Backbone bond lengths (Angstrom), bond angles and torsions (degrees), N, CA, C in turn:
res aa  C-N    CA-C-N  psi(-1)  N-CA   C-N-CA  omega(-1)  CA-C   N-CA-C  phi
1 M - - - 1.403 - - 1.545 107.02 -
2 P 1.339 121.43 131.58 1.474 124.70 178.65 1.561 112.12 -57.97
3 A 1.319 115.51 151.45 1.416 122.73 174.90 1.537 109.04 -62.13
4 P 1.351 119.10 145.29 1.517 119.53 -175.71 1.549 112.88 -51.86
5 E 1.301 119.89 -32.62 1.476 119.67 -178.06 1.541 113.11 -74.11
6 N 1.295 116.68 -9.29 1.465 122.88 179.63 1.497 111.20 -108.10
7 R 1.355 121.78 -7.60 1.469 122.64 -175.70 1.465 109.40 -81.15
8 E 1.341 112.35 150.94 1.478 117.76 -179.94 1.505 109.24 -92.21
9 I 1.377 120.66 -28.22 1.462 122.87 178.17 1.547 106.57 -104.66
10 L 1.361 115.06 126.94 1.373 122.47 -175.91 1.521 117.74 -110.88
11 T 1.275 122.10 150.61 1.417 127.89 171.93 1.572 105.23 -80.82
12 I 1.318 115.96 172.58 1.451 121.44 178.03 1.534 111.58 -66.15
13 D 1.319 118.38 -32.82 1.490 121.87 176.55 1.513 109.45 -66.50
14 E 1.439 117.98 -46.48 1.392 121.84 -176.87 1.527 109.76 -70.27
15 A 1.353 118.98 -37.09 1.484 121.01 177.09 1.519 110.01 -61.70
16 A 1.332 118.17 -43.52 1.462 120.71 178.35 1.504 111.48 -61.89
17 A 1.313 114.41 -41.10 1.465 117.40 -179.52 1.526 112.58 -66.18
18 L 1.360 114.40 -37.28 1.481 120.11 179.78 1.534 109.57 -60.54
19 L 1.343 113.37 -38.73 1.499 116.38 -178.10 1.544 112.97 -89.34
20 G 1.288 113.95 -4.93 1.521 120.25 175.61 1.504 112.97 70.99
21 V 1.301 115.46 37.62 1.422 122.95 174.53 1.545 111.68 -127.37
22 S 1.295 116.35 164.24 1.472 121.69 178.49 1.585 107.37 -73.34
23 V 1.297 112.56 159.17 1.542 117.02 -178.92 1.518 107.36 -66.22
24 K 1.341 116.78 -31.83 1.464 120.05 -177.41 1.565 105.86 -65.74
25 T 1.270 117.97 -48.14 1.428 120.44 -177.08 1.620 109.54 -66.32
26 F 1.290 114.15 -43.29 1.495 115.91 178.94 1.533 111.82 -61.66
27 N 1.365 116.45 -36.15 1.447 119.37 178.73 1.520 112.52 -67.00
28 K 1.337 115.70 -36.55 1.525 120.03 171.78 1.483 111.07 -59.03
29 V 1.328 118.53 -47.38 1.475 121.78 -175.03 1.553 107.54 -71.17
30 L 1.301 117.26 -34.48 1.414 122.15 178.27 1.567 111.40 -57.14
31 H 1.294 115.61 -37.21 1.451 121.01 -176.11 1.496 112.49 -92.96
32 S 1.382 120.18 -6.10 1.424 120.43 -177.22 1.527 110.54 -120.10
33 E 1.273 120.34 -12.84 1.476 124.95 -175.43 1.568 106.76 -120.90
34 R 1.276 112.01 177.68 1.553 118.30 -177.14 1.470 105.34 -104.11
35 I 1.344 122.38 59.88 1.446 125.82 177.05 1.534 108.66 -69.38
36 P 1.312 118.25 132.79 1.480 119.66 176.94 1.495 110.94 -65.64
37 A 1.323 118.61 117.56 1.417 121.47 -176.79 1.556 110.46 -160.08
38 R 1.349 111.88 165.07 1.508 117.24 174.72 1.501 103.87 -136.97
39 K 1.342 116.43 142.15 1.380 121.73 175.33 1.552 105.70 -102.86
40 I 1.328 117.10 117.97 1.445 121.29 -177.02 1.509 107.05 -118.55
41 G 1.353 112.65 111.12 1.453 116.74 -171.97 1.522 112.04 68.16
42 R 1.243 119.52 -119.67 1.477 125.14 177.01 1.540 114.61 -102.33
43 E 1.331 116.23 1.34 1.457 120.14 -168.09 1.622 105.60 -121.74
44 W 1.358 111.64 138.74 1.425 117.90 169.05 1.512 111.47 -82.67
45 K 1.395 116.00 146.25 1.448 121.42 178.71 1.500 105.81 -130.61
46 F 1.331 115.37 143.10 1.446 122.83 -178.11 1.527 114.71 -129.44
47 S 1.240 119.12 138.55 1.528 120.26 173.23 1.553 106.54 -85.91
48 R 1.440 107.73 127.93 1.485 114.67 178.11 1.529 110.43 -50.84
49 Q 1.338 116.21 -52.18 1.478 122.44 -174.45 1.542 110.44 -64.05
50 A 1.342 115.73 -38.57 1.456 117.32 -179.77 1.533 111.27 -67.07
51 L 1.297 119.55 -36.10 1.481 120.23 173.49 1.442 113.62 -64.31
52 I 1.332 116.40 -41.63 1.470 123.69 179.46 1.528 107.77 -61.59
53 D 1.259 115.84 -46.26 1.493 121.90 -179.07 1.464 109.94 -67.61
54 W 1.324 120.23 -38.03 1.503 124.44 177.32 1.544 110.48 -61.64
55 V 1.294 116.41 -46.64 1.446 120.35 179.49 1.560 108.71 -63.10
56 G 1.284 117.46 -43.62 1.446 123.72 -177.24 1.482 112.83 -63.20
57 S 1.348 116.94 -29.76 1.436 121.30 -174.32 1.515 111.46 -88.44
58 G 1.302 118.78 -3.84 1.466 121.79 -178.10 1.513 115.18 -67.61
59 D 1.264 116.34 154.11 1.476 123.17 -179.88 1.566 108.20 -132.30
60 S 1.283 116.24 104.49 1.428 120.59 -176.98 1.514 111.98 -63.47
61 S 1.339 120.71 -22.54 1.471 123.95 -178.52 1.557 108.55 -64.82
62 A 1.290 117.45 -26.78 1.500 115.76 178.81 1.502 111.70 -67.84
63 F 1.327 116.96 -26.49 1.430 120.84 178.27 1.507 111.30 -74.72
64 Y 1.296 116.83 -39.18 1.429 122.47 -175.92 1.541 116.02 -90.08
65 H 1.335 113.97 -17.46 1.466 122.67 -178.80 1.557 110.08 -134.23
66 P 1.268 121.13 68.50 1.420 121.42 179.77 1.423 114.96 -58.58
67 E 1.399 117.20 153.37 1.407 121.77 178.07 1.542 111.18 -59.65
68 K 1.351 118.30 145.33 1.470 119.24 177.24 1.488 106.02 -63.77
69 G 1.319 117.45 145.65 1.416 125.52 179.26 1.545 115.82 79.61
70 D 1.307 116.00 6.87 1.425 124.99 179.25 1.537 110.92 -124.16
71 P 1.328 116.69 66.65 1.495 118.34 -173.02 1.482 113.12 -66.24
72 G 1.303 120.45 -22.19 1.490 123.88 -178.89 1.517 113.76 -85.56
73 H 1.299 116.43 -0.29 1.470 120.64 -174.91 1.487 110.53 -67.86
74 R 1.352 117.03 -47.24 1.500 122.83 -177.54 1.538 107.00 -67.44
75 R 1.308 113.44 129.40 1.497 120.72 -174.21 1.553 113.66 -67.72
76 T 1.258 115.21 -15.71 1.505 118.81 179.85 1.506 112.30 -88.68
77 T 1.341 117.77 -1.10 1.412 120.33 179.11 1.574 111.21 -56.72
78 G 1.216 114.08 129.93 1.529 118.06 -177.47 1.495 114.99 97.07
79 W 1.314 114.72 -11.65 1.480 117.22 172.41 1.483 108.98 -73.39
80 Q 1.394 114.02 139.62 1.444 114.14 176.21 1.554 107.29 -121.04
81 M 1.297 110.00 136.12 1.458 118.65 173.83 1.450 112.55 -103.32
82 K 1.316 116.65 133.40 1.457 120.61 -178.42 1.521 106.28 -95.42
83 T 1.327 113.46 120.68 1.489 118.29 179.54 1.523 106.88 -113.81
84 D 1.237 115.86 139.20 1.455 125.71 179.47 1.495 112.96 -107.58
């Protein structure tokens, strides 16, 4: 079996490592974004190239400038800052 860094199909641990985030963070993104993935049995599987393409296709302006009429789009919605 090829070493994890050479495999095309990744586990959740390997996918998180590829993106340089913790498994906990990756799991949150998995459930809130449209990450390309398949659940096979009880495990998630990820294509290395699909994850790279997904990151490359992102547009950070959508985070900072959500579409009008979509107030829930910005991920900080619901955060409250206390000002004195």
